[in-house]
N, C-alpha and C positions, 0 to 999 in steps of 0.2 A: 504493500500500500504506500509506504513512504517513498519507495523508488519511483512509483508511478507519479506521485505528486511532484517529486523532484524533477522528473522528466518534463512534466507539464510546465513547471516554472522555467526550466531552461529553454523550452520551446517558445514560451511567451516573451522571452527577453534574450534575443540572439547575442551570444558572447557576453551576456550580462552587462550590456552597455548602459541600459537605463539605471541599473543598480549602481554601477560605478559612477555614472554622471551625477545621480542624486547624492551619493555619498560624498563626492568631491564638492558639490555645492554646499551641503550642510556643514561640512568640515571647514570650507573656506569662510562661510559666514561666521561660524563659531570662532575660528582662529582670528578673523578680522576684529570681531567684537571684543574678544579677550585682549587683543593687543591695543586697540584704540581707546577703549573705555578708561583704563588707567591713565593714558596719556592726556586725554581730554580733561579728566579730573585734576591732574597735576597742572595742566595748562589753564584751568579755570574756565573751560568752555562747556556749553550745554552738552549733556550726554547724548541727546537725540541726534546730534551731528554724526554719530557713528553709523547712522542708517545709510549715509552716502557711501561709506566703505563697504557695507553689506551689499548695496546695489551694484557697485563696481565688481565685487567678488562674484555675484551671481551672473552678471552679464559676461564677465571674463571667462567664467567656467562653461557657459552655455553657448554664447554667441560667436566665439572665435572659431572659424572653420576654414582657415586657409589650407591649401593643398599640401604644403610642406611644413614640417615641424618647425624649422627655423623661422618661417614666416609667421606661424602661430605664436611663437615666443615674442617676436617683435610686436605683433598686434596687441598681445596681452599687456606688454609693458607700455604701450602707447595709450591704453584706456584712460588713465587719469587726465590726459590733456583735454580731450573734448568735453568731459564732464565738468572739469574746472572752468573751461571757457564758457560753457552754458550757464554755470552757476554765476559767473562774473556778469554775464549779460543780464541775467535775471535780477541780480542785486542792483545793478546800475540803473535799470529801468523800472524798479518796483515803485518809485514815487509817481510815475505817470501810468495809470492803469490802462489807458487806451494803447499807448506805445508798448507797454508790457505785454498786453494780449496780442497785438499785431506781431510783435517780435516772436512770440510763441508759435504763431502760425508759420513764420519764416523758418524757425528752427525745425518744425515738423516737416515742411517741404524739403528742406536741405537734408534732413536725416534719412528721408526715403530716397531722394534723388541721387545721393552719393553712391547708392548701391550699384549704379551703372559702371563705376570705375573698378569694380572687382570685389571679391569676397571680404577683403580687409575692411572695406568702408561700411559694410552693413553693421557690424557690432559697434564701430566708432560712432556712426549716426544714431544707433539705438541708445547708446549710453549718453550721448549728448541730449537726446530727448528726455531721458530719465533724469538727467541733472537739472534741466529747466523745470521739469515737472516737480521734483522734490524741493526745488527752491520755493515754489508756490506752496508746497505742503509744510515745510519747516520754517519758511520766512527768515532765512539767515541774514545777518548784517555783514557789511563789507569787511569789518575787522576780523570776521570769523573765516574769511577765505583761506588763510594759511592752514587752519585746522581742518577745513574741508578737503583741501588738497592732500594733506597728510593722511586723512582717512581714506581717500580714494587710492593713494599710493599703497597703503597697507592692504586694501582689498585686492588690488591687482597683484601684489607680491604674494599674498596668500593663495590666490587662484593659480599663479604661476608655479609656486612650490608644489601644490597638490597635483596639478595636471602634468607637470614635466619632471618632477623629482620623486614624489611619494607614491602617487597612483598613476604612473605614466601608462598611456595606452601604447605599449610597444607592440609592433606587428606580430612578433612571436607569441606574445600573450594573447592577443586577439585571435590569432590563428588557433591556438590551443583551446581556448574557450569556445571558439566557433566550431571547432571539430566536435566537441561534446554536444554543442547545440544541434549540429546536423543529426547526430544519433538520436537526440531527444525529439527532433522533428519527425524522424522516421517512426519512433514510438508513437508520437501523436497521430500520425497518419493511420497506423494500424489500429489504435484505439478508436479513431473516428470511423474506420471501416467496420469495426465490431459494433459500434453504436448504430450504424446504418443497417448492419445485418440483423440486429435485434429489433429495429424499427424500420423495415424496408420502405414503408410508405411515407416516412417523415421527410418533407422537403427541407426543413431546417437542418436536420443532421447531414443531409447530402450537401447543403450549402456550407456547413462547417467543414466537411471533408475537402471541398474545393478551397475554402479559406486556408486550411492547413497546407495545401499544396502551394498556394501563393506565398505563404510565409516561408516555406522551404526554399522557394526561388529567391526571395528577398535575402534570406540568410546566405545563400550561395553567392549572391551579388556582393554582399558585404564582405565575405571571406576573400573573394577575388580582389576586392579593393585593398584588403590587408596584404595579400600576396604581393601586390605591386610595390609595397613599401619595405619589403624584406631586403635589406642591404647585404645579408649573408649569402644571397643567391645571385648568380648571374642571370641574364635574361632567359637563357635556355632552361635553367632550373626553375625559374618562375613560371615559364610556359608549361612545363611538365606538372608543376604543382596546381596550376589553374585547371589543367586537364583532369587531374585526380578529383578536384572539387566538382567539376562537371560530371565525371563518372558517378560520383556518389549521388548527385542530384538526379541524373537520368535513371539510375538504378532504382532509386526510391520512387520516382514518378511511375516507372514501369511496374511497380507493385500494384498500382491501383487497378489496372485493367484486369488481371486475373482475379483479384479479390472481388471486384464488383461483378465479374462474371459468376463468381461463387454466390454472391448475394442474390443475383437475379435469376440464377438457375433454378428451375422448378424442383429439382431433386436435392437442392442444397439443404433446406430445412434447418435443423439445429446444429448441423455439422459446421456451419461457417464460424460461429463464435468459438467453438472448440478448436477448430483449425487455426484461427487467428491467435487464440490464447497459447496454443502450443508453439506457434512460430514466434510470438512475442517472448516466450520463455527462453528461446535459444538464439535470440537476435545477437547477443554479444558473444556467441560462441565462435569457434574456429570455422572457417568456410566448409571444411569437410564434415564437421558435425552438423552444420546447417543443412547441407545436402542430405545427410543421413536422416536427420530429424524430419525433414519434409517428406522423404521417401516413406518413412514409417507412418506418418500421418496419412499420406495418400493411400498406402496399402490398407490401413484400417477403414478409411472411407470407402475404398473400392470393395472391400469385403461386405460392406453394408449395402452395396448395390448402386452406389453413385459413381459410375465410371467417369462420366464427364467432369464431375466435381474433383475426383481424384487426379485427373489429368491437369486440371487447373491448379491444384495444390502443388503438383510437380513443377509446373511452370513458375509458380510462386517461389518455390524453393530455389530454382535456378536464379531468379531475380535477387533473392536474398543473398545467395552466394556471391553473385556479382557485386552486390552492395558491400558485403563484408570484405571481399577481395580489394575493391577500390578503396575502402576505408583503411585497410591495412597498408596499401601502397601509399595512401596519404600520409600515414604516420612515418613510413620509411622515408618518404620524400622530405618530410619536415626535418629529418635528422641529417640530411645532406647539407654540406656547407661548401660554398664556392667563393670565388673572389667577388668583392663588392662591385656592383655594376656602376658605371658613371651616371651621375644624376643628369636627367634630361631637363633642359630649360622648358618651362611650360610655354606652350604656344599661345599666341593671342590671335583672336579672330575679330574682325571688324563686323559688327552686325549690320544687316541691311536696312533696318528700320531707322527712321529719323523722326525728330520732333515728338508729337503725341503718339506716334506709332510705337515708340519704345515703351516696353512694359514698365520700366522704372519711372519714366516721366508721367505716363498715364496714372500709375498708382500714386505718385507724389501729388498730382492734381486732385485725385479722388480723396486721398487722406486729408489733404488740406481743406477741401470743401467739407468733408465730414466733420473735421475738428471745428471749423467755423460754425457749422450748424449746431454741433454739440455745445459750444460755448453759449450760443444764444439760448438754446433750450435748457441747458444746465443752469444758467442764471435764473431762469424762472423757477426751478426747483429749489436751488440754494445758492445765493450770491457768494457764499464763502466756500462751497465744496464743488463748484462746477468742473474743476479739473478732473474729478473722477469720471465725468462723462467724456472728457477729451481723451483720457488714457484708454477708455473702452473703445471709442471710435478709432483710435490709433492701432491698438493691438489686434483688433479683429481683422485688420487688413494684412497683418504680417503672415507670410507664407500662404496667402490665398491668391488664386489665379483667375477666379471667375466669381460672378455674383452668387452662384449656387453655393460655392464653398464659403463665401462670406455669410450668407444667410444661415448656414449650418453653424458656423463659428459664433455668430452673434446670438443665436438661440442657446447654444451650449454655455456661453459665458453668462447669459441672463439666468439660465436654470441653475448653474453652479453657484451664482451669487445668491439666489433666493434661498437655497439650502444652506449655503455658508453663513448667511445672516442669522438664520435660526440657530445653527450650531455654534456660531461665534458668540451670540447673546447668552446662550445657556452655559457655554464653557467659561466665558468671562465672569459670569455671576458666581461660578463655583471656585475659580482660582484667583480671583481678584485679591490682592494683598499678599499673595504667596509668591515671592520673587522667583524662587527655584522652580516652582510649578509653571510659572508663566514663561520662563526662559526655555524649559524643557518642551512646553507645548509649542512655542514658536519654532524651535529646531525640528521637532517632529513634523509639524505642518510644512516646513520648508522641504524636508526630505520627501514626504509623501506627495506634496504638490508637484515636485519636479521628477519624481519617479514615475508618476502617472501622466506626465506631460505628453509623452509620445503615445500614450494609450488612449486618453480621453481628455480633451480640453475642458470639458465640464467638471471632471473630477479635480483637475488642477485648480480651476477657479474656486471650487468649493473649499479646498484646503487653504488657498491664499486668503480667501475672505474670512475663514475661521481664524487664521493667523492674525488678521487685523484686530479681531475682538480681543485676543490675548495681548497684542501690542498696545492697543489703546488702554487696556487695563494696567499694563506695566508703566505706561506714561502718566497714569492717573487721570486720563481724560475720557475714560469709557462712559458711553451713554448709549442706550439702545437706539436712540434716535439717530446717532451717528451712522450705525450700520444700516438703519432704515434709509437714511439719506443716500448711502452708497448704493443701496438696491435701486432706488429711483434714478440716481444718476447713471448707473450701469444700463438700465432700461433705455434712458434717454440717449446715451452714447451708442448703444447697439442700434437704436432706431435711426440715428443720424448716419451711422455707417451703412445701414441697409439702403437708406434713401440715396446716399452718394453712389453706392454701387449700382443702383437701378437707373439713376437719371444722369450721372456724370460719367461720360466715356465708358459705358458698360461693356463688359465682356460676358456674353451669354455662355452658360455652361455647355449647352449643346454645340455651340460654335467651337469652343475649346476642345470638346471631345472629337469633333470632326477633324480639327487641325491635327491633334495628336494621333488620330487614327491614320490620317494620310501620311504623317511622318513615319509611323510604324510600317505602313505598306511600302513606302519608298526604301526603307532600310531592308525590308524583306526582299524587294525587287533586286536591290544591289547585291544582297547575299546570294540569291539564286543565280544571278547573272555572273558574278565573279567566280562562284564555285564552278559553274559550267565552263567558263573560260579557262580556269586553272586545270580542270579535268581534261579539256581538249588539247591545250597547248603543252602542259607539263606532264600529263598522265598521272597526276596525283592530286590529292586534296589535303592541303595543309594550311595553317594560319587562319583557321576558322574561328578561333576563340574570340577575338575582338569583335567580329561581325555578329556572332551569336549573342554576345553580351550587349551589343548595341540594340539587338532585337529585343532582348529582355528588358533593357532600360526603356525602350519605346513602349513596350507592353505595360510596364509599371506606370508610366505617365498616363496612358489611356485609362488604366484602372483607377488611379487617383483622381483624375479629372472627372470620371463618370460616377464617382462615389456619391455625390449629392443626388444624382438621379436614380441610382440603384439601391441606395440604403435609406433614403429619407423621403421617398415618394410612394404614393399609393401603387399597389401591385399592377393595376391596369395601366398606369402611366409609365412604369419603369420596365415593362417586359421587353420592349423592343431593344432598348439600350442594353439591358442585361443579356439578351441573346447575342447581341453583337460582341460584347465583351467576352462572353463565354467562347464564341467562335474564334475570336482573336487569340484567346489563351490556348485553345486547342491547336491553332495554327502554329504558334510558337513552340508548343510541345512536340508536334510532329516534325517540325523543321529541325529541332535540336537532335532528335533521334535520326532523322535523315542524314544530317551532317556526319554523325558517327558511322552510320552504315555505308555512306559513300566513301569515307576514308578507308574503310576496310575493303570495299569492293574494287577500288581503283587499281590496286596492284594485282588482282587475280583475273582481270578480263583483258581482252585484246583491244587494239586501238579502235576497231570499228564499233565495238560495244561502248567504249568510253565516249566516242563521238555521239552515239545515240543518247547516252545518258546526258551529255552536255546539251544536245538539241532539246531534250525534254525539259531540262532546267531552264534553258532560254525561253522556251514557250511558256512555262509557268511564270517566269519573270515578266513576260509580256502581258500575261493575263492579270497578274497583280498590278502592273503599271496601268492597265486599262481602268482600274478603279480609282485612279488619282487624276489630278489635273495635268499630268504630263503624259497622258495616253498617246501612244503612237500607233498601236494596233488595237482593233476591237476585241472585246472579251470573247465573243463567239469564235472568231478566227483563231485566236491564240489557243483556246481550249481544243478546237478541232485538231490543230497541229500537235498539241500535247497528247491527245488520245491516239492519234496515228502512230506517233513515236512510241508511246507506252505499249501499244499492241505489238510492235516489233520486238520490244524488250521482253514482253511476256513470252513470245515465241522462242527467243534465245534462252530464257530461263527454263522453259519447259523442256528444251532439248538437252539440258544438263541432267545426267543420270546419277550423279554421285550425291544425291540428297540435298537438303537445304544448304545453300552456300551464302556467302556475303552478298552475292548478286541478288539472290532471292530476297534477302532482307532489305536490300536497297530498293528493289522494285516494289516490295510491299509498302515501305514507307513513302515512296513516290506516289503510289496509288492513294494512300491516305492523305498525303499532302494535296494531291489534285482534288480529292473530294472535299477537303476542308476549304480549299480556295473557292470551289463552286458554291459551297454553303455560305461562305463569306460574301461572295458576289450577290447571292440571293438576298442576304440580310441588308446589304447596302443598296439594293435595287438595281444592280448592274446586269445580273443574269435574269433571263425570263424564267418563269416557274416551270415551263416545259423543259427547258435546257437543264435546270438544276435537278 
């Protein structure tokens, strides 16, 4: 039982990144507070100024995401500068309310706009906004600026020490934890299949099975990113390690087909949960033991009369053996050490958009308009607390790319605030006057808030609002009406954000989904076309790793952009988008398996067969391209050519008498890829119903 729950925990938090991030944040806040409070007391400065240090520590721990470690270190050390500049501007203009407010809007615009210059400027802009915001909250005086700067330096240094010295995210550690997560993801897949077997008619359980498959893919993507940062391996070693990660992912995904056949087979009955349980019990065993265990399970089922089910169990055992072998090779590969590879300079690309077409400029205009509206409406609720409305209008735009995503985020923030106000009021009434309990509550809320930040924005908001109740109690300013005002200001800010998203340079969710879908199709076209060219000209298929990961990245973008339509809409309104996303996921799955099969088949066939395989890949690439704005050949013509070439490949495969070969497997995956492309064309309205 404990092992099962541990596997679920690992699967829910790939490489324990959320746990480590939340731990770093809470320790950075605690370290900053412990260092700054005595200094402020000695200096004769108000203790609440330590909040600036905590804010810098949080933003330095969470927001710094430069691609290279050296760049991350520089950005972290730069964090005190923009926050101090923003504090200075706020203090200098505090005597002129109108100028003070207008300058706040300028800071908001600049904080979002600077994102266009690279990943370093996003956290710098964010912390500048927070500095101006907290100047309104704390109302510091100009002589306190040196103390505020010292607090911000302490926050940046605390975050630096924890992130790069104490709890560093070294690639080897990420890879080791990620390897355990992969195994836990496979356990989760098997448990989800067992749930489906026990409740075969449950749509929710089948959806959970699909979600676990998506999380497995996300974990593999994260691991391959960590592989790219391994200085102990040369590029050849990194490529082999990436291939091992892909082998594990594909072997795990290939478990689903025989398992679901077991579930849907009429003679499966109660044998499915027993078979899955037996396979779960030996998942960690040696590959030879896995094969033997699956053989024994299959023989027992066959004796009970379920021959087809027994055959599926044997296939499942083969998949499990492949998974265990690939995982063992992954461990062996991790032990290899080579010469450090020279670091490559990150390339820069000039985007084609200009002016309001640039997403950063458009978002900056939207956020500024939302903040201006939040100021006006927030003043009507509370002339002294309107800045809570502004921060809500600001943060709901962060990491959102469409108005659907913003609507979801605004709703989650409001719901989290409602529950947080209730919890904060009750908690503050119980612990008010007990300093140790208040500090412990604040640290626990910080940890839980940022641990669940990547899981649920509503849960994070709940804990942050609960934290405010304890914070106000510790400052001696707690009043239930304060949290009530925060609730109303949050609702006002969320409303302002929604209105800005809908009426100011809106980006429709369906439009974003269509754009991301077309990008996915173009990557798929390039992959099929380049693979065909390589097969024809070089007689081999190599270097597919980057193309396949680009395909996976494109699929993840489609899934994320479609989430507001697939998870938060009525079933009747989301079915078409959900079907399209499902077909795209199947397309990526078949193509990944096709790539592996073609790599094996290239060396065992003659030049004529390789040319036919290349022709089929080119025809499929033309069919995929016909669904985009770059179409050169009609879908019908492309698929007719693909079917003619596929027929000739079937004839060649059938002429082979030595049993299933790599060519047979490649042809099978080509057939499935052709079928899924036709299904996709039907969903997108490109293929006629008769053709599909």
